[in-house]
C-alpha positions, 0 to 999 in steps of 0.5 A: 018442563024446564023453565030458563030465566035471564040474569045478570051477574057481576064477576070482578067488576064486569056484568055478564048476562046469562039464561040459566035454568030457573031451578039453577039461578040460586047455585048460580048466584052462589057461584057468582059469590064464592069467586068474587070472595076469592078473587077480593083474597087474592087481591088482598094477599098477593100483588096482583091487581089485573082481574084477568090475572086474578079470575085465573088464579081463582079459577085453577084455585077452585077448579083444582079443588074440584078436581080433588072432590071429584077424585075423593067422591070416584075413591068414595064409590069404589069402595061402596062397590067393593063393600056391596060387593062383599055383602053379596058374597057374604048373602050368598054364602048365608043363602048356600049353608041354609040349603045345604042345611035344608038337604 
């Protein structure tokens, strides 16, 4: 059974009440920490003070990183599928060879 909890998180000085699965609470809090860290980095490195603009910049950076990782994972999965197909073919060839020797 999924147990939900109510939490409050602060992002860029604003508090947001959330209802999350209890098992996801730590991940949400880590995500909030990452977002706030990135906002502080952008604030230090760029002449942007508007929190909305900072959040937009952080969102763009984090989502583009997510897409990059997802593409990498898709490529890895494709490579694994190809590898398993090759291994399966090798095993079939080996089995055919064994069966041919037994005849």
